[in-house]
C-alpha positions, 0 to 999 in steps of 0.5 A: 466414496464421494459424499458431504461428509467427505467434503467437509472432512477435507475442508475442515483439514484445510481449514485448521491448517491454514488458520494455524498458518495464519496465526503464526504469520500474524504473531511474526507480524502484527501489524498485518491485522488482514492476517489475523482477519483471515486466521479468525474467518478460517477458524469459524468455516473450520468450527462451522463445517465440524459442527455439520460432520456432527449432523449424526450426533447432533440436532439438525438446528445446531449441526447444519443451522448453526454449522453453516451460519457459523462457516458463512460468518468466515466471509466477513473477516476474509472481505475484511482481510482483503479491504485492509489489505487493498486499503479499503473501506469495509463493506457492511454488505459482506455480512449477508452470506450468514444472514441469507443463510439464518433468515434462510432457515427460518422457512419450514420448505428450507429446513426441511428439505435437504435439497433446498438447504444445499441451495440455500448455502451456495446461494449465500457463498455465491455472495461472499464470493461477489463480496471478495471480488468487489474487495480485490476490485480497487486501484491497486489490486487492477495493477498487480497480476496476482490480484486480478487472478484471484480476483477471477478465481473468486468470480468463478466461485461466485458463478459455480456456487450460483450455478448449483443454487440456480441448478437445484432451483429449477432442476427436478432432483430427487430427494435420493439426490441430495447427498450426491448433490451436495457432495459435487458441489462441495467438492467442486467448491473445495477445488477452487478453494484451493486455487484461491488459497494459493493465489492469496499466499501469492499476493500476501507474499508480493504485498511483503516484497513491496512493503520492505522494499518500500522501507528500505528506501524510506527515511524513518523519521520524516517518512521521505525517501532516503538517499538510495531511494532518491538515487533510484527515482533519479535514475528513473526521471533520467530514462523518462526525460527525453529532451527536457532538462533535470532539475536538482534542488538541494535544501539545507536547514539552518542553524540545524544544530543550535535547534537542536543545541537549544531546544532538543533533539525531538525539536529538531526531528519535528523540524525536519519533518514539518519541513519535509511536508512543507516541501512535498505540498509545494514540489511539482508533480513525479518529483524525487524528494527525499533526506539525502543527509542530517538536516539535508535534502534534495529534490529532482524534477523535470523542468523546462528551464532554469526559472522553473525549478528556481520558482519551485525552490523560492516557493518552498524557501518562502514557505518554510520560514513563513511560520516557526515550527510547533513543538512539544515545548516551543515554537522554533524558527526555521529556514533553509538555504536552496542550491539549484542546478539543471542539465540537459536530461539525456546528459544528466549525471548524478555526481556532477549534477548533486555536486553543482547543487551543492556548490550552489547551496554553499553559495547560498550559506556563505551569503547568509543563508535562507535564501536560493542560489541557482547554478548555472547551466554552463557551470553544471556542465563545466564540472570537470574544470579545476575546482579552483576556477569553478569556485571562482564562478560560484563566487561570482554567480552568488554576488549576482544572485545577491544583488539582483534580490536587493 
């Protein structure tokens, strides 16, 4: 038989299952605090509706008043979880659902009338669903189909609950119809909640995949892309290059082994992190930048000409050696040598372009370190020539570059 108790029992079973499921997920991944917040939200909802089920044995104030207040207190936690998922600030308006219920129950004409209590509960429920829609409306959410679909389901919950409250408010239902109206509203809300739960699980799964994907292409020390990440970003730049040129900047921290030996490996890590931050402040937008070796970093970006690439390289080099790096034990002087190579994007190849920048970097090292050497575009295109001949060309280019800076 369709009644409120049956609807509440279904909700309690569903809520208890999700509470246990989310708790186990949080135990496996404690960094994902939104699991814990959702778990606590469903726990409150389960306890609240459980109290409502005992209305035949408990005082009305406890079973209905306290029970629904407890159930609606899950909304601030659900909203908080979605805010964490979307990296948004918690809106304190999320406490409105239980506040609306508590304030409404202070009115005798609500407390003593079941239809009015049903209307008040669904009004508070509509506000809670609207708050979740707001939490999902961030920039990240708008880009994902799962987030848009989830927001649409909560919008439907909001409209449905508000419609129930409005229908009771303007309709002329008899007191004997209160149970049936409440049961229909509870089952309708429950069906929509099931869709919301399914889409929430899908959204979390997608976000988890994205997070693990990001970790797989991120250097754990510096927090920039690792070699694999740079290579994948390089492929995207090449595809978007059109008739522009693709520049490769290869950086190598000077005398890095001496830093580790003299100041310790923690100081070496601090030097790497400091350089990574300096480079990121001065690279062009849409640059593929990352750590490709021990103390080696690479940056790939689209440019108009070699002069633009050299300007970026020189800016980063100068900013790196301008101030020493503050570590836990000392101020460590750090400088960097830079090799630059440029090719037309439509014919750019990772191996040839990286090798050309590496040759230019080698020339910078042999030239005294803490300098930038540009590997000429024509020489880059001639990378298939015998190595000895190319080395002679690099050496000549290095001498010209050194002389031009005197």
